[in-house]
Each structure stands twice: as C-alpha cells, then as structure tokens.
C-alpha positions in Angstrom: -24.5 3.4 -28.8 -27.7 5.4 -29.0 -26.8 6.7 -32.5 -25.9 3.2 -33.7 -29.5 2.1 -33.3 -30.9 4.8 -35.4 -28.1 5.1 -38.0 -29.5 4.6 -41.5 -28.1 1.6 -43.2 -26.5 2.3 -46.6 -28.7 1.9 -49.6 -28.0 -0.8 -52.2 -26.7 1.0 -55.3 -28.7 0.5 -58.5 -26.8 -1.0 -61.4 -27.6 0.2 -64.9 -26.3 -3.1 -66.2 -28.7 -5.0 -64.0 -31.6 -2.6 -64.7 -31.1 -3.0 -68.5 -30.8 -6.8 -68.4 -33.6 -8.7 -70.1 -33.5 -11.4 -67.5 -33.3 -9.2 -64.4 -36.8 -10.2 -63.2 -36.4 -13.9 -64.0 -36.0 -16.5 -61.3 -32.8 -18.5 -61.2 -33.3 -22.3 -61.2 -30.6 -24.9 -61.0 -30.9 -27.8 -63.4 -28.5 -30.5 -62.2 -28.0 -32.5 -59.0 -25.2 -31.4 -56.8 -23.3 -32.3 -53.6 -20.6 -31.1 -51.3 -17.0 -32.0 -52.4 -15.4 -30.3 -49.4 -16.6 -28.2 -46.6 -16.6 -25.1 -49.0 -16.8 -26.6 -52.5 -19.6 -28.3 -54.4 -19.7 -30.4 -57.5 -22.4 -30.8 -60.0 -23.4 -34.2 -61.5 -23.7 -33.9 -65.2 -22.8 -35.4 -68.5 -20.3 -34.2 -71.1 -20.1 -35.8 -74.5 -22.5 -38.5 -73.1 -20.1 -39.4 -70.3 -20.8 -38.8 -66.6 -18.9 -35.7 -65.4 -18.3 -34.0 -62.1 -18.2 -30.2 -62.5 -16.6 -28.0 -59.9 -16.8 -24.2 -59.9 -15.0 -21.1 -58.9 -16.5 -19.2 -56.0 -18.8 -16.8 -58.0 -20.5 -19.4 -60.1 -20.9 -21.6 -57.1 -22.5 -18.8 -55.1 -24.9 -18.2 -57.9 -25.7 -21.9 -58.3 -26.4 -22.4 -54.6 -28.8 -19.4 -54.7 -30.5 -20.6 -57.8 -33.3 -22.2 -55.8 -36.2 -20.9 -57.9 -37.1 -18.2 -55.3 -34.6 -15.4 -56.3 -34.4 -13.2 -59.4 -31.2 -12.0 -61.0 -31.9 -8.5 -59.6 -32.6 -10.0 -56.1 -29.3 -11.9 -56.3 -27.4 -8.7 -57.2 -29.0 -6.9 -54.3 -28.2 -9.7 -51.9 -24.5 -9.6 -52.9 -24.4 -5.8 -52.5 -26.0 -6.2 -49.0 -23.3 -8.7 -48.0 -20.6 -6.2 -49.0 -22.3 -3.3 -47.2 -23.0 -5.4 -44.0 -19.3 -6.3 -43.9 -18.4 -2.6 -44.4 -16.5 -3.5 -47.5 -16.7 -1.5 -50.7 -18.9 -3.0 -53.4 -16.6 -3.9 -56.3 -17.1 -1.8 -59.4 -17.4 -4.8 -61.6 -19.8 -6.7 -59.4 -22.8 -6.4 -61.7 -20.7 -7.3 -64.8 -19.2 -10.3 -62.9 -22.7 -11.6 -61.9 -24.1 -11.2 -65.4 -21.1 -12.9 -67.0 -21.2 -15.9 -64.6 -25.0 -16.3 -64.9 -24.6 -16.1 -68.7 -22.0 -18.8 -68.6 -24.1 -21.1 -66.3 -27.1 -20.6 -68.6 -24.9 -21.5 -71.7 -23.7 -24.7 -69.9 -27.3 -25.5 -69.1 -26.6 -25.6 -65.4 -29.2 -22.9 -64.8 -32.5 -21.8 -66.2 -34.3 -18.6 -65.9 -38.1 -18.8 -65.2 -40.8 -16.2 -65.3 -42.3 -17.4 -62.0 -41.1 -18.7 -58.7 -40.3 -22.4 -59.1 -40.3 -25.1 -56.5 -37.2 -27.4 -57.0 -37.5 -31.1 -56.8 -35.7 -32.6 -53.8 -32.9 -33.9 -55.9 -32.1 -30.3 -57.0 -33.0 -28.6 -53.8 -30.8 -30.7 -51.5 -27.3 -32.1 -51.8 -27.3 -35.6 -53.4 -26.0 -37.2 -50.2 -28.9 -35.8 -48.3 -31.4 -37.2 -50.9 -29.7 -40.6 -50.5 -30.3 -40.6 -46.7 -34.1 -40.2 -47.1 
C-alpha cells in the first residue's frame, strides 16, 4: 500500500500525428443542437438537403462531439483519451491518434464541429441537451 501512493503514474505518450496536425491547438466547438436518444446515445438536430434530420453517431464521433464544448483543444482531447486508457490499465490503441484525427476531420466536413483559435463559450442550446433547454 505504501508504494502505491508514491508510484509514478504512466506518462501520456506523444503522438507525431497529433504534434504535426495544423489544428492540434484549436478548440473544438459543436455547431448543432443535440439531445439524448437513449441513455448512451445522442442525436444531433440538423438539416440535410433542406429537410430536418436526426443524426446519430458511432461511439468515437459521439465522444468527440460531447467534448467539443469550446474548452478543449484537439491535443487536449487526445491526451484525455490516452489518460482514460492508462487509468483503466488498458493499452493505448496504436491507431488512437489516427482514429481521433479521422473522426474530427469527418465532423468538420459535415459542419457538426468547428475549430476555433480561442476558448469559446457555447450558447445554452449547444451546451446542453435540447430537452434541458426546453425545461428552462
């Protein structure tokens, strides 16, 4: 027990892919209202071809979207995900950085995210689930 207290926690590995990324220091900001579909799944309210659409996501893009609160950079998000793996004593996947970059790129292309140079305060309709906004 004594040694557990003073054991050095593992360091978060640096990723060359993240380090070389032009948007690594940009803040992730969601751009569309969202809400919970189930206990574990969200949907995003958007329009496709001028028609209302309900967009659901796979786990990785959803994780990114929920963290895109204007307060975290791409590099911070990578570090946070690495820390989760380390805290759970699970090996960090080799393709973690590539997966994060690909998913962020896809969300940017779909205009569900923006990258900003500075910390951004989200409006309440973007910061909170839509059902919470309706209660206020």
